[in-house]
C-alpha positions in Angstrom: 110.4 96.4 129.9 114.0 94.5 128.6 113.7 96.3 125.3 113.1 99.1 127.1 116.2 99.2 129.4 118.6 98.1 127.0 117.0 100.9 125.1 117.9 103.5 128.0 121.4 101.5 128.6 122.1 102.0 124.9 120.9 105.6 125.6 123.0 106.1 128.5 126.1 105.1 126.5 125.8 106.7 123.4 124.6 105.3 120.3 127.3 102.8 120.1 125.9 99.1 121.5 128.4 98.9 124.3 127.6 95.5 125.9 128.9 93.3 128.7 129.3 91.0 125.7 130.8 92.7 123.3 134.2 93.3 125.8 134.2 89.7 127.5 134.9 88.6 124.5 137.5 90.8 122.7 139.2 91.3 126.6 142.1 89.3 126.5 142.6 89.7 122.9 142.5 94.1 122.7 144.3 94.0 126.6 147.8 92.6 126.3 147.9 92.9 130.3 146.9 89.9 131.7 145.8 90.6 134.8 144.1 93.2 133.5 141.8 91.6 131.6 141.3 89.0 133.8 139.3 91.9 136.2 138.2 92.9 132.8 135.8 89.8 131.9 135.0 89.2 136.0 133.3 92.1 135.8 131.9 91.4 132.8 130.7 88.1 134.5 129.8 90.7 137.6 127.0 92.0 134.6 125.7 88.9 133.5 124.6 87.8 137.3 123.2 90.7 137.9 121.2 91.0 134.5 120.3 87.2 135.8 119.2 88.5 139.6 116.7 91.1 137.7 115.2 89.9 135.6 114.5 86.7 136.9 113.1 89.6 139.7 111.3 91.1 136.8 109.5 87.5 135.9 108.3 87.7 139.5 107.1 91.2 139.4 105.0 90.3 136.6 103.5 87.4 137.8 102.8 88.5 141.3 101.1 92.4 139.0 99.1 90.0 137.3 98.0 88.3 140.5 96.8 91.4 141.8 95.5 93.2 139.2 93.1 89.8 138.9 92.0 91.6 142.6 88.9 93.1 142.2 89.6 95.4 145.8 92.6 96.0 144.5 93.3 99.4 145.9 95.3 102.7 144.2 97.7 102.5 146.9 98.5 99.0 145.9 99.1 99.7 142.9 101.8 102.9 143.5 103.7 100.4 146.3 103.8 97.5 143.6 104.7 101.0 141.3 107.5 102.1 143.7 108.6 99.4 144.4 109.3 98.3 140.6 110.6 101.0 140.0 113.3 100.8 142.6 114.6 97.3 141.3 115.2 98.5 137.8 116.8 101.7 139.4 119.3 99.2 141.1 119.6 97.8 138.6 120.9 100.7 135.9 123.2 102.3 139.2 124.9 98.6 139.6 125.4 98.1 135.1 126.6 101.6 134.9 128.9 101.0 138.2 129.9 98.1 136.6 130.6 100.0 133.5 132.7 102.6 135.1 135.3 100.0 136.6 135.6 98.4 134.0 136.8 101.5 131.9 138.6 101.9 134.6 141.2 99.3 134.6 141.7 100.3 130.2 142.9 102.9 128.1 141.6 104.7 125.8 142.8 103.1 123.2 141.9 99.5 124.3 138.5 101.0 125.2 137.6 102.2 121.5 139.8 99.1 119.9 137.0 96.9 122.2 133.4 98.7 120.5 134.6 98.4 116.9 135.8 95.4 117.1 139.5 95.0 116.2 142.7 93.6 117.4 145.6 94.8 118.7 
């Protein structure tokens, strides 16, 4: 499931692998305005927290699914409801991640963004 989400994120953001971790590591070196650099790092921390919460939730839902699936009386409606719940959680996470990505992009110049993605230092 996590691999699927990461693959989806890579497809959304293009072939060049975008990660908040790459940005966090390079922000203070690439972005010369310290205030903007701190804001970008703060956004990467929010992304880390979102990912951690999503992962914890995913683990809980996986355990819940295993328990549900053990039951003889599990209905199609029960599985459909569970599926909708997990899809909703996944979409909320992806939407938040995309929102954070654009907040971060808005704080950077095109040159800073490119330098960060290519690993260059200014």
